[in-house]
C-alpha positions in Angstrom: -27.5 10.6 4.2 -23.3 10.1 4.1 -21.2 13.2 2.4 -18.5 12.7 -0.5 -15.3 13.3 0.8 -14.4 16.9 -1.0 -11.6 15.8 -3.8 -8.4 18.7 -3.6 -5.7 19.1 -5.9 -3.3 18.1 -3.3 -4.8 14.5 -3.1 -5.3 13.9 -6.9 -2.3 15.1 -9.6 0.4 12.5 -7.8 1.6 9.2 -10.1 3.7 6.4 -9.5 5.4 7.2 -12.2 7.2 10.3 -11.1 6.7 13.8 -9.0 6.4 15.0 -13.0 3.5 13.0 -14.5 0.6 14.4 -12.5 1.8 18.3 -11.6 2.3 18.4 -15.4 -1.3 17.2 -16.2 -2.0 20.1 -13.5 -0.6 22.7 -15.2 -1.9 22.1 -18.9 -5.5 22.0 -17.6 -4.8 25.4 -15.6 -2.7 26.6 -18.8 -6.2 25.7 -20.5 -7.9 28.0 -18.6 -5.6 30.7 -19.2 -6.8 30.2 -22.4 -10.1 30.3 -21.9 -10.0 33.4 -19.6 -8.3 34.8 -22.6 -11.5 33.5 -24.8 -13.7 35.3 -22.6 -12.0 38.6 -22.7 -12.0 38.5 -26.5 -16.2 37.9 -26.8 -16.7 40.6 -24.3 -14.4 43.1 -26.1 -15.9 42.4 -29.3 -19.6 42.9 -27.8 -18.7 45.9 -26.2 -18.1 47.2 -29.7 -20.8 45.9 -31.3 -23.2 47.6 -28.8 -21.3 50.9 -29.2 -21.5 50.9 -32.9 -25.2 49.9 -32.4 -26.0 52.8 -29.7 -24.4 55.6 -32.1 -26.5 54.0 -35.2 -29.6 54.1 -33.0 -28.4 58.1 -31.6 -28.1 58.9 -35.3 -31.2 57.7 -36.8 -33.0 59.9 -33.9 -31.1 63.1 -35.7 -32.7 62.3 -38.8 -34.3 65.3 -40.3 -37.6 65.4 -41.7 -38.5 65.9 -45.0 -39.3 69.7 -46.5 -42.2 68.3 -48.0 -43.0 66.0 -45.5 -43.8 66.5 -41.8 -42.0 70.1 -42.1 -44.7 71.2 -44.2 -47.0 72.1 -41.8 -47.5 71.5 -37.9 -48.7 68.2 -38.5 -51.2 66.4 -36.6 -51.3 63.6 -34.3 -49.4 61.2 -36.7 -46.1 64.2 -36.8 -46.3 63.9 -32.9 -46.4 59.9 -32.8 -43.7 60.1 -35.0 -41.6 62.5 -33.4 -42.4 60.2 -30.5 -41.1 57.2 -31.9 -37.5 58.8 -32.9 -37.5 59.9 -29.1 -37.6 56.5 -28.1 -34.7 55.6 -30.8 -32.6 58.4 -28.8 -32.9 56.7 -25.3 -32.7 53.3 -26.8 -29.3 54.6 -28.4 -28.1 56.3 -25.4 -28.9 52.9 -23.4 -27.1 50.3 -25.7 -23.8 53.5 -25.1 -24.6 52.8 -21.3 -24.9 49.5 -21.2 -21.4 49.3 -23.5 -19.8 51.9 -21.0 -21.1 49.3 -18.1 -19.6 46.3 -19.6 -16.3 47.4 -20.0 -15.7 48.7 -16.7 -17.6 46.3 -14.5 -17.4 42.9 -16.9 -14.1 43.4 -19.1 -11.8 45.5 -16.9 -11.6 43.3 -13.7 -11.5 40.5 -16.0 -8.3 41.4 -17.7 -6.6 42.7 -14.6 -7.2 38.8 -12.8 -6.1 37.7 -15.8 -2.8 38.8 -16.2 -2.5 38.8 -12.1 -3.4 34.5 -12.6 -1.5 34.3 -15.3 1.9 35.6 -13.9 1.7 33.1 -10.7 1.2 30.2 -12.9 4.6 31.1 -14.5 6.1 31.8 -11.3 4.7 28.8 -10.0 5.4 26.3 -12.8 9.2 27.7 -13.2 9.8 27.1 -9.4 8.5 23.1 -8.9 10.0 22.8 -12.1 13.8 23.5 -11.1 13.3 21.8 -7.6 11.8 19.0 -10.0 15.5 19.0 -12.0 17.3 19.6 -8.9 15.3 16.4 -7.0 16.3 14.2 -10.6 19.8 15.4 -11.3 20.3 14.4 -7.5 18.0 11.2 -7.9 20.1 10.1 -10.6 23.5 10.6 -8.3 22.2 8.1 -5.4 21.6 5.6 -8.2 24.8 5.9 -9.7 26.2 6.2 -6.0 24.8 3.0 -5.2 26.3 1.0 -7.9 29.4 2.4 -7.6 29.1 1.2 -4.0 27.9 -2.4 -4.7 30.7 -2.7 -7.1 33.7 -1.5 -5.1 32.0 -4.3 -2.1 31.7 -7.0 -4.8 35.3 -5.8 -5.6 36.3 -5.6 -2.0 35.0 -8.9 -1.4 36.9 -10.3 -4.1 39.9 -8.5 -3.1 39.4 -10.4 0.4 38.7 -13.3 -1.1 41.8 -13.8 -3.1 44.0 -12.4 0.3 42.7 -15.2 2.2 43.4 -17.7 -0.8 47.2 -16.4 -0.6 47.0 -15.1 -4.1 49.3 -12.3 -4.9 50.1 -12.4 -8.7 48.9 -8.9 -9.6 47.9 -10.1 -13.2 44.7 -11.7 -11.2 43.9 -7.7 -10.3 41.1 -6.8 -13.0 41.3 -3.8 -14.9 38.7 -1.2 -14.7 37.8 1.1 -17.2 35.3 3.5 -16.4 33.1 1.0 -14.5 33.2 -1.7 -17.1 36.3 -4.5 -15.2 38.8 -6.2 -18.3 41.4 -8.9 -17.1 44.3 -8.6 -18.6 44.2 -10.7 -21.5 40.4 -8.8 -22.2 42.2 -5.8 -22.0 45.2 -7.2 -24.3 42.2 -8.1 -26.9 40.3 -4.9 -26.8 43.7 -2.7 -27.4 43.9 -5.0 -29.9 40.5 -4.3 -31.5 41.2 -0.6 -31.2 44.6 -0.8 -33.5 42.7 -3.1 -35.9 39.2 -1.1 -36.3 40.6 2.4 -36.6 41.9 3.4 -39.8 46.0 4.1 -39.6 47.6 6.7 -41.7 51.1 8.0 -42.2 51.8 11.4 -41.4 54.2 13.4 -41.9 55.5 16.5 -39.4 58.5 19.2 -40.8 61.9 18.5 -39.0 60.2 15.2 -36.9 59.8 13.4 -40.2 57.6 10.4 -41.3 55.4 8.5 -38.3 53.7 5.4 -39.8 50.3 3.8 -37.7 49.3 6.4 -36.9 45.6 7.5 -35.4 43.7 11.1 -35.2 42.0 11.5 -31.9 38.6 11.6 -34.0 38.6 8.3 -34.9 39.9 7.4 -31.9 37.4 9.0 -29.9 34.4 7.9 -32.7 35.1 4.3 -31.8 35.0 4.5 -28.2 32.2 5.6 -28.5 30.4 3.2 -30.6 32.2 0.3 -28.7 32.8 1.7 -24.9 29.0 1.5 -23.4 30.2 4.1 -20.9 31.0 7.1 -22.7 28.3 9.0 -24.2 29.6 12.6 -24.5 32.7 13.4 -25.9 34.3 15.2 -22.7 34.2 11.6 -21.1 35.7 10.0 -24.1 38.4 12.5 -23.7 38.7 11.7 -20.5 39.4 7.5 -21.0 41.7 8.6 -23.8 43.8 10.6 -21.3 43.5 7.9 -18.9 45.2 5.7 -22.1 48.3 8.0 -22.4 48.7 8.5 -18.9 49.2 4.3 -18.3 51.1 4.5 -21.0 49.0 2.6 -24.2 49.0 5.4 -26.5 51.4 8.3 -27.0 50.8 11.9 -28.7 53.1 12.4 -31.8 53.9 15.6 -33.8 53.7 17.7 -30.9 54.7 18.3 -27.7 52.8 17.5 -24.7 50.6 14.5 -23.4 46.7 15.2 -23.9 44.3 13.6 -25.1 42.4 15.6 -27.9 39.6 14.7 -30.1 40.1 16.9 -32.9 41.7 15.0 -36.3 44.6 17.4 -36.3 46.0 15.3 -33.0 47.7 11.9 -34.0 48.5 9.1 -31.5 50.8 5.8 -31.5 50.0 3.0 -29.6 53.3 2.3 -27.6 54.8 -1.5 -26.9 52.9 -1.4 -23.4 49.4 -1.7 -25.1 50.9 -5.2 -27.1 52.3 -6.9 -24.0 50.0 -5.9 -20.7 52.2 -7.7 -18.7 55.5 -5.6 -19.2 56.0 -4.8 -15.8 55.0 -6.0 -12.2 52.5 -3.6 -11.7 48.7 -3.9 -12.6 46.8 -0.8 -13.7 43.4 -0.1 -12.5 41.2 2.3 -14.0 38.3 3.7 -12.2 38.3 6.5 -9.6 35.0 7.1 -6.8 32.9 9.7 -8.1 34.7 10.1 -11.6 34.5 6.5 -12.1 38.3 6.4 -14.2 41.4 5.2 -13.1 42.4 3.7 -10.0 46.2 1.7 -9.4 46.9 -1.2 -7.2 50.1 -1.9 -6.9 51.4 -5.5 -5.2 53.2 -3.4 -2.2 50.2 -2.0 -1.7 47.7 -3.4 0.9 44.9 -4.4 -1.6 42.1 -5.9 0.1 42.3 -3.3 3.0 42.4 -0.4 0.2 39.5 -2.1 -1.2 37.6 -2.5 1.7 38.1 1.2 2.9 37.1 2.6 -0.4 34.1 0.9 -0.5 33.3 2.0 3.0 33.8 5.4 1.8 31.4 4.8 -0.8 29.1 3.8 1.4 29.1 6.8 3.6 29.0 8.7 0.3 26.1 6.7 -0.9 23.9 6.6 2.4 24.5 10.8 3.2 23.8 11.1 -0.7 20.2 9.1 -0.4 19.5 10.8 2.8 20.1 14.2 0.7 18.0 13.2 -1.5 15.0 11.7 0.6 15.1 15.4 2.6 15.1 16.7 -0.8 12.1 14.7 -1.3 10.5 15.4 1.6 10.7 19.2 0.4 9.7 18.9 -2.8 6.5 17.6 -1.2 6.1 19.8 0.9 6.6 22.6 -1.8 4.0 20.9 -4.2 1.3 20.2 -2.1 1.8 23.7 -0.6 1.8 25.2 -4.6 -1.1 22.9 -5.1 -3.5 24.1 -2.9 -2.6 28.0 -3.6 -3.3 26.9 -7.6 -6.7 25.2 -6.5 -7.4 28.4 -4.8 -5.9 30.4 -7.7 -8.3 27.9 -10.4 -11.0 28.6 -7.7 -11.0 32.7 -8.0 -10.6 32.7 -11.8 -13.7 30.5 -11.7 -14.8 33.2 -9.1 -14.0 36.1 -11.1 -15.8 34.7 -14.3 -18.6 33.8 -12.4 -18.7 37.6 -11.1 -18.0 38.8 -14.8 -20.9 36.9 -16.5 -23.0 38.1 -13.2 -22.1 42.0 -13.7 -22.2 41.1 -17.4 -26.3 40.0 -16.9 -27.1 42.4 -14.5 -26.3 45.2 -16.9 -28.9 44.8 -19.2 -30.9 45.4 -16.5 -31.5 49.4 -17.6 -32.0 48.2 -21.2 -35.6 48.5 -22.7 -37.7 45.0 -22.2 -36.2 43.5 -25.1 -33.2 42.8 -23.5 -34.7 42.1 -20.1 -36.1 38.6 -21.5 -32.1 38.0 -22.5 -30.8 39.4 -18.8 -33.2 36.6 -17.0 -31.9 34.1 -19.2 -28.2 34.8 -18.8 -28.9 35.2 -14.9 -30.7 31.7 -14.8 -27.3 30.8 -16.6 -25.5 32.1 -14.2 -26.5 30.5 -11.8 -26.1 26.9 -12.9 -22.9 27.9 -13.5 -21.1 26.1 -10.2 -17.2 26.8 -9.6 -17.0 24.0 -6.9 -18.1 21.8 -9.2 -15.9 22.5 -11.9 -13.1 22.5 -9.8 -14.5 18.5 -9.2 -15.4 17.3 -12.0 -11.8 18.6 -13.5 -10.2 16.3 -10.8 -12.8 13.8 -11.7 -11.7 13.5 -15.2 -7.9 14.4 -15.0 -6.3 13.2 -11.7 -3.5 11.1 -12.0 -3.4 9.3 -8.3 -4.0 9.8 -5.0 -1.1 11.0 -2.7 0.9 7.5 -2.1 4.2 8.3 -1.2 7.3 6.4 -2.5 9.9 6.6 0.6 13.6 6.1 -0.8 15.3 3.6 1.3 18.6 3.0 1.8 19.8 -0.5 2.1 22.6 -1.9 3.8 23.7 -4.5 1.8 24.9 -6.9 4.9 22.0 -5.2 7.2 19.1 -4.6 5.3 17.2 -1.3 6.0 15.3 -2.3 9.1 18.1 -0.7 11.2 18.4 2.6 9.7 14.7 3.5 9.1 11.2 2.7 10.1 9.2 4.5 7.3 9.1 2.5 4.2 10.3 -0.9 5.6 8.0 -3.5 5.3 5.8 -5.1 8.1 7.4 -8.7 8.2 11.0 -6.6 8.9 10.1 -4.1 11.4 8.0 -6.6 13.9 11.4 -8.6 13.2 13.7 -5.4 14.5 11.0 -4.5 16.8 10.5 -8.3 18.5 6.6 -7.7 18.6 3.8 -8.9 16.9 3.1 -5.4 15.4 5.2 -3.0 15.0 6.3 -0.8 17.9 5.3 2.8 16.2 1.4 1.9 15.8 0.9 0.3 18.9 2.8 3.6 20.7 1.0 6.1 18.5 -2.2 4.5 19.1 -1.0 4.4 23.4 -0.5 7.8 23.1 -3.8 8.9 21.3 -5.6 7.2 23.4 -4.2 8.4 26.9 -3.5 11.9 25.0 -7.5 12.3 24.1 -9.1 10.3 27.4 -9.7 14.2 28.5 -11.4 15.2 25.2 -14.7 15.9 24.8 -16.6 13.7 21.9 -16.7 16.4 18.5 -12.7 16.8 19.2 -12.2 12.8 19.2 -14.0 12.5 16.0 -12.1 14.7 14.6 -8.5 13.7 15.0 -8.9 10.9 12.5 -10.2 13.3 9.5 -8.5 16.4 10.2 -6.1 17.2 6.9 -3.2 17.6 9.2 -0.5 20.4 7.1 2.3 18.2 5.6 5.1 20.3 7.2 4.2 19.2 10.4 3.8 15.5 9.9 7.1 15.1 8.5 9.1 16.6 11.2 7.6 14.6 13.4 8.7 11.4 10.6 11.9 12.8 10.7 12.3 12.7 14.8 11.9 9.2 14.9 12.7 7.7 11.9 15.8 6.5 12.5 14.9 2.6 13.2 14.7 2.3 16.6 12.8 2.5 19.5 10.1 5.5 19.6 10.5 7.7 22.7 6.7 8.2 24.2 8.3 11.5 25.0 8.8 12.3 21.5 4.7 11.4 20.6 3.9 14.2 23.3 5.7 17.0 22.7 3.6 17.2 19.3 -0.1 17.7 18.9 -2.1 14.8 18.5 -3.8 15.3 15.3 0.3 15.9 13.8 0.6 12.3 15.6 -2.2 10.5 14.2 -1.3 12.2 10.8 2.3 10.3 11.3 0.9 7.3 11.7 -1.8 7.6 8.4 1.7 8.5 6.3 3.3 5.2 7.9 0.5 3.1 6.5 1.0 5.1 3.1 4.4 4.7 2.9 4.7 0.9 3.6 5.8 -0.7 0.5 2.7 -3.3 0.5 -1.0 -1.7 1.8 -2.0 -2.5 4.9 -4.7 -5.2 3.5 -2.0 -5.8 1.1 -2.4 -6.0 -2.9 -3.3 -9.3 -3.8 -6.7 -8.6 -1.4 -7.8 -5.9 -3.8 -9.8 -7.9 -6.2 -11.4 -10.6 -4.4 -12.9 -7.4 -1.7 -14.3 -5.6 -5.0 -15.6 -9.1 -6.4 -17.2 -9.5 -3.3 -18.4 -5.5 -2.7 -19.7 -6.3 -6.2 -22.2 -8.4 -5.7 -26.2 -6.6 -4.9 -27.7 -6.7 -1.4 -30.5 -8.9 -3.2 -28.1 -11.6 -3.4 -26.0 -11.1 -0.7 -27.4 -10.0 2.9 -25.0 -8.0 5.4 -24.5 -11.4 7.3 -23.3 -13.0 4.2 -21.3 -10.2 3.5 -19.6 -10.2 6.8 -19.1 -13.3 7.1 -17.2 -13.6 4.0 -15.2 -10.4 4.4 -14.0 -12.2 8.0 -13.2 -15.6 6.0 -11.1 -13.4 3.4 -8.7 -12.3 5.9 -8.2 -14.8 8.2 -7.2 -16.9 5.2 -5.2 -14.2 3.2 -3.9 -12.0 5.3 0.2 -12.7 6.3 0.1 -12.7 10.5 1.8 -9.1 11.1 -0.7 -7.8 8.8 -3.4 -8.7 10.5 -2.4 -8.8 13.9 -2.0 -5.0 12.9 -4.6 -4.4 11.2 -6.5 -6.3 14.3 -4.9 -3.5 16.7 -6.0 -0.1 14.7 -9.2 -0.8 14.0 -9.8 -2.0 17.7 -9.2 1.8 18.1 -11.5 3.3 15.9 -13.7 0.8 16.6 -13.9 1.8 20.2 -13.9 5.5 19.3 -16.6 5.1 17.5 -19.0 3.1 20.1 -16.9 5.9 23.2 -18.4 8.6 20.8 -21.9 7.7 19.8 -20.5 8.3 15.8 -23.1 8.4 13.1 -23.5 7.1 10.1 -22.1 10.0 8.2 -19.1 10.5 10.1 -17.7 6.6 9.7 -18.4 7.5 6.1 -16.1 10.1 6.7 -13.5 8.2 8.3 -13.6 5.3 5.8 -13.1 7.4 2.5 -9.9 9.3 4.3 -8.8 5.0 5.4 -9.8 3.4 2.9 -7.4 4.3 0.1 -4.7 4.1 3.0 -4.9 0.4 3.8 -6.3 -1.0 0.7 -5.2 -0.1 -3.2 -4.1 -2.7 -5.6 -0.3 -2.6 -6.8 -1.0 -1.0 -10.3 -2.8 2.2 -10.2 -5.0 3.0 -13.1 -7.5 5.3 -13.8 -10.0 2.9 -13.4 -9.2 2.2 -9.4 -9.8 6.1 -9.0 -13.6 5.3 -9.0 -13.8 2.2 -7.1 -15.5 2.7 -3.8 -15.1 -0.9 -2.3 -12.2 0.1 -0.1 -13.9 2.4 1.8 -17.0 0.1 2.3 -14.8 -3.0 3.4 -13.3 -0.3 5.8 -16.4 0.7 7.1 -17.7 -2.9 7.7 -14.4 -3.0 9.3 -15.3 -0.7 12.3 -18.7 -1.0 12.7 -18.7 -5.1 12.1 -15.4 -5.4 14.2 -16.8 -7.6 16.9 -18.0 -10.2 14.5 -14.8 -9.7 12.4 -12.1 -10.3 14.4 -13.5 -11.5 17.5 -15.7 -14.3 17.1 -15.2 -17.4 18.8 -15.5 -18.4 15.3 -12.8 -16.7 13.7 -11.3 -17.8 16.6 -11.5 -20.8 16.0 -10.4 -21.1 12.7 -7.4 -19.3 12.9 -6.1 -20.9 15.4 -7.5 -24.5 15.4 -4.4 -26.4 14.4 -2.4 -24.7 17.4 -4.6 -25.7 19.8 -5.4 -28.8 18.3 -1.7 -29.8 18.5 -1.9 -29.1 22.2 -4.5 -31.2 22.1 -3.1 -34.6 20.2 0.6 -33.6 22.6 -1.7 -34.6 25.7 -3.2 -37.7 24.3 -0.1 -39.0 23.6 0.7 -38.6 27.1 -2.3 -40.6 27.7 -1.4 -43.3 26.0 -4.4 -43.6 23.3 -4.8 -46.4 21.0 -4.4 -45.2 17.6 -6.1 -47.4 14.7 -6.0 -47.1 11.0 -9.8 -47.4 10.7 -9.6 -43.7 10.7 -6.8 -40.9 11.4 -7.6 -37.2 12.4 -4.2 -35.3 12.3 -3.6 -32.9 14.8 -3.3 -30.0 13.5 -6.9 -29.9 12.7 -9.6 -30.6 9.6 -9.3 -29.4 6.5 -13.0 -30.1 4.8 -13.0 -31.0 1.3 -14.3 -28.4 -0.3 -11.5 -25.9 -0.2 -8.1 -25.1 1.5 -5.7 -21.9 1.8 -2.8 -21.8 0.4 0.4 -21.1 2.6 2.0 -19.2 0.3 1.3 -16.1 2.4 2.3 -17.6 5.5 5.7 -17.1 5.9 5.9 -17.2 9.8 3.4 -19.7 10.4 3.4 -23.8 9.9 -0.1 -23.7 10.3 -2.5 -24.5 7.7 -5.7 -23.0 8.2 -8.8 -24.6 7.1 -11.1 -22.4 5.0 -14.6 -22.9 5.7 -16.8 -22.4 3.3 -20.3 -22.6 5.2 -19.1 -22.1 8.7 -20.4 -24.2 11.7 -23.9 -25.0 9.3 -21.9 -27.5 7.3 -20.1 -29.2 9.7 -23.5 -29.7 11.7 -25.0 -31.3 8.5 -22.1 -33.1 7.6 -22.5 -34.9 11.1 -26.6 -35.3 11.2 -25.7 -37.0 7.5 -23.6 -39.5 9.0 -25.3 -40.1 11.8 -28.7 -40.6 9.9 -26.3 -43.4 8.0 -25.1 -45.3 11.0 -28.7 -45.4 12.4 -29.9 -47.0 8.9 -27.3 -49.7 9.6 -28.4 -50.0 13.3 -31.6 -51.2 11.4 -29.8 -53.7 10.1 -29.2 -56.6 10.9 -25.9 -56.2 12.3 -25.5 -54.2 15.1 -22.2 -52.3 16.0 -22.4 -50.5 19.3 -20.1 -47.9 21.0 -18.8 -47.3 24.0 -18.0 -44.0 26.2 -14.6 -45.0 26.7 -14.1 -45.3 22.6 -15.4 -41.6 22.5 -13.1 -40.5 25.3 -9.8 -42.1 23.7 -11.1 -41.0 20.0 -11.7 -37.7 21.4 -9.6 -36.6 24.5 -11.5 -34.5 27.5 -9.3 -32.2 26.8 -10.3 -31.3 23.7 -14.1 -30.4 25.2 -13.8 -26.8 24.9 -16.3 -24.5 26.8 -15.2 -21.8 25.0 -17.2 -23.2 21.7 -20.6 -23.3 23.1 -21.5 -20.9 21.2 -21.5 -22.3 17.8 -21.3 -26.5 18.3 -23.3 -28.4 20.6 -22.9 -32.6 20.1 -25.0 -34.8 22.5 -24.3 -37.6 23.6 -26.4 -40.1 25.5 -25.6 -40.5 29.2 -28.6 -41.8 31.0 -30.6 -39.1 29.1 -29.0 -36.3 31.4 -25.4 -35.3 30.9 -24.1 -33.7 26.9 -21.1 -33.4 25.7 -20.0 -30.0 24.5 -17.9 -30.6 21.3 -15.5 -28.0 20.0 -15.8 -27.3 15.8 -12.4 -30.0 15.7 -13.9 -32.3 17.2 -17.4 -32.4 15.6 -14.8 -32.4 12.3 -13.0 -35.9 13.8 -16.4 -37.4 14.7 -17.3 -37.1 11.0 -14.4 -37.7 9.1 -13.9 -41.1 11.7 -17.1 -42.5 11.1 -16.3 -42.8 7.4 -15.0 -46.6 6.7 -11.8 -45.4 4.4 -8.7 -43.8 6.0 -8.5 -40.1 5.4 -4.9 -38.9 6.5 -4.4 -35.0 7.0 -1.1 -33.9 7.2 0.1 -31.8 9.8 3.3 -29.0 9.9 3.1 -28.8 14.0 2.5 -31.8 15.1 2.7 -36.2 13.5 0.2 -37.4 16.5 -3.2 -38.6 15.5 -6.2 -40.3 17.0 -8.5 -42.9 16.0 -12.0 -44.3 16.0 -13.5 -46.7 14.2 -16.5 -47.1 13.0 -18.0 -49.9 14.9 -17.3 -47.3 18.0 -18.6 -44.3 16.6 -22.2 -45.9 14.8 -23.3 -46.6 19.0 -21.8 -43.3 19.0 -24.4 -41.7 17.1 -27.2 -44.1 18.3 -26.8 -42.7 21.1 -26.3 -38.6 19.6 -29.7 -38.6 18.4 -31.8 -40.6 21.5 -30.7 -37.9 23.1 -30.9 -34.5 20.6 -34.4 -34.0 21.9 -33.1 -32.3 25.7 -29.4 -31.3 25.6 -27.6 -30.6 29.0 -24.6 -28.0 28.4 -21.6 -29.8 30.3 -18.3 -27.8 31.7 -14.8 -29.0 30.4 -14.0 -32.1 32.5 -10.4 -33.0 33.5 -8.2 -35.7 32.0 -10.6 -38.9 32.1 -8.7 -42.1 33.6 -11.1 -44.0 30.9 -7.8 -42.7 28.3 -6.0 -45.2 29.6 -8.3 -47.9 28.0 -8.1 -49.1 24.7 -9.5 -47.6 21.7 -11.6 -50.3 20.1 -14.0 -52.0 21.9 -13.2 -56.1 21.4 -15.6 -58.6 20.0 -17.0 -59.9 23.7 -17.4 -56.5 24.6 -19.9 -56.3 21.2 -21.9 -59.4 22.5 -22.5 -58.1 25.9 -26.0 -58.4 27.6 -28.3 -55.3 27.9 -27.9 -55.1 31.4 -23.8 -55.4 31.7 -23.6 -52.3 28.7 -26.6 -50.1 30.2 -24.5 -50.8 34.0 -21.2 -50.1 32.0 -22.4 -47.0 31.0 -24.2 -45.8 34.3 -20.9 -46.1 35.8 -19.0 -43.9 33.4 -21.5 -41.5 33.6 -21.1 -40.5 36.8 -17.4 -40.5 36.7 -17.7 -37.6 33.5 -20.6 -35.6 36.1 -17.2 -35.7 38.6 -15.3 -34.5 36.0 -17.6 -31.5 34.9 -18.3 -30.6 39.0 -14.3 -30.0 39.5 -13.5 -28.4 36.3 -12.3 -25.0 37.1 -14.2 -21.7 34.7 -11.8 -19.5 32.1 -10.6 -16.6 32.1 -12.0 -13.3 32.5 -9.3 -11.9 29.8 -11.8 -13.3 26.2 -13.5 -9.6 25.6 -9.9 -7.8 25.5 -9.2 -6.2 23.2 -5.7 -6.9 21.0 -4.3 -3.4 20.8 -5.3 -3.0 24.6 -3.5 -6.1 25.8 -0.6 -4.7 23.6 -0.1 -2.0 25.0 -0.4 -3.5 28.7 2.2 -5.9 27.5 4.2 -2.6 26.8 3.7 -0.8 29.5 4.5 -3.4 32.3 7.5 -5.7 31.8 5.8 -8.5 34.1 6.0 -11.8 31.7 2.4 -13.7 31.7 1.4 -16.3 29.2 -0.8 -15.8 25.7 -4.8 -15.9 26.0 -7.2 -17.1 23.3 -7.5 -13.5 22.2 -3.8 -13.0 22.2 -3.4 -15.8 19.8 -4.2 -14.2 16.9 -1.7 -11.3 17.4 1.0 -14.5 17.8 2.0 -15.7 14.3 1.1 -19.7 14.3 3.6 -22.3 14.8 6.2 -19.3 15.8 8.1 -19.6 18.5 6.0 -17.1 20.6 2.7 -19.8 20.0 
């Protein structure tokens, strides 16, 4: 029976909405546990008090004096002795209850109080530390966002200045005025100041000696107006800075006092200067703002403004870059700290529950010294104690309140001009990374897998299996990540300096930090639906075929190639180590959430098991899903048929309008694959709903229809030249022998092996209506007339009982002949037709004998070939297996 991976605090209380969400829920639950501990303590105190009171009352009852006219009147008989024994038993029972109260106090209450106090202190210290780190991180994150906006604004300003410089525009009034991040033209600034004069209430202020000032505005009124009409000012300190800049630039002045300082107090008054009415008072244009304080900077026509603007943008870029990297390092430290605290908190919570369990056990055992009436209660408490499972309580708590698995969100530095792939490796989309590496699979994947393969060659099977399911401390993983996260080539020497469990952990971290999971977000729902079908409605072969078709038709090429490489490594691992189903299940549970997760994480997806089931099928059925000739054909039929049609055009095949077949392959009428996710390919890959059987059944049905026509009064024949022209000999591929064979009657001893594409071509060419299928690679098409196909179908049915497989033949000389059978050819005598067929049969046999065998590279996995290509600089041409790692339609194919 497969074991279920145990959930932990460090992989269950993370949230995409921020680090504080999950950890807050965790601390709330731990605070609840502290309160529960206090409730247990209060209950035990009251229980001990009641037990002491009961014991004292029983003891006092045993000392009760007998009545003088009762048992003291005489020595009594057996009744008195019996009564004395009853009183003695009451004294013993009272002593037993007093001893019980003392034992409960020492063995149950005191240990629980002591541990509860320590647990509360640890919980508060941990919460305070994490809260302080979260505040630092959030503050730094806000600074990074502000610096990013400032950097983009200055880049835009520098671009505009350079454009103005190129056009020769040197008028100062064209420069914008920036006030706290808001840019104003000269007219906008003039209107802005006019609004201030109109909307702020003016006053007539009289000062001793100085006299009366008309149109005076208080600092408090100006500050209130700026707060309501200036989007960038929300605090009084920011408003005072803006007011001070208006004074410094000569727009307002302080009246009635000595000085030139802006104050928001109601006792300070200001007047608008003449410059506020005409901002064109001199040739200088003032731009308010600075690099970090964000208020004022002045640019005059005498300065090289475009150079200063570009220099300012570059300085902002440096500050933004360094701050973003500092934030990312802070994030790494925060994650490490939170991970350590979560582990400590889980251990502390587990110890708390164990302490409560020990207290309940001691509470139950203390009743053993009491009379038999309390023994039954002790036994019941023991049963309750046995039913208490601390580990299960932890798992239940996680199941009920967890917010999500550990999926780190990388903070990328995005250069405005060069993007993000040049400066980092982790968190960069796969397509951008492969474009940067000039490889079909990211370099980090192939390098790490190659390092693991070579490093574990001398390991025993147990150690090899533990490599991928061992939890690695985040500190070690982040250390290696930091060494190789520079966007450059991965150095194998650096990888060998670390233990292989850390190297494997870095690869898992790389997959987790991808902006989109390796199997893509959009595959989550289809896979869930696929695995929700019961085993009664769907057998294993059907499910595996559906998985293969889903991957082929939905995954982008770089994702498909990377997945193939990674699963190939895991498949060889379980084969070489004879791994059992329990290990494969544990491995799938570890990698399931890493390779496939939804884009929007909700509480529902936490209980989904189909990602693990999919990964398990990929590992176990790797050969069927990734390397079967059927899947290779579907993914690459467009590229192969394109080459076949190109050869056909060089052989001067005649193209007829009676039935065209595009060189890009045949798309059956049931479904087609959308090409929206194929950014790197130009080939439309057909989706096969029923695989090979559907193609064969359609072909047999069409042949049967032609056979029925042969029984009518009108007979149509087909010549071998027409078939060889309609389907080029290069398209007859021995690689397709395993799934489709089409039989043609060539003197009852020779049969042709047709590929899937050829069967589809043969099927479509037999329709009377001309069906054209578009191709993104080649416009070349071949055609077969209905009369030609009818004779071919009849011969195929005649020889169906005894087919003989043939090898691929060289290009036939018959391809130089016309594709259509002439009217004279249709009326030949039977003897002439038999002689013609016999000569063509001998020609085909000769071509079969001259064909060379195929390459032996078919069974090599994608990861082995990628590793070989990196170790050896020698150039080679891609084989059919290599095609699934090269984007279809790209220059490489």
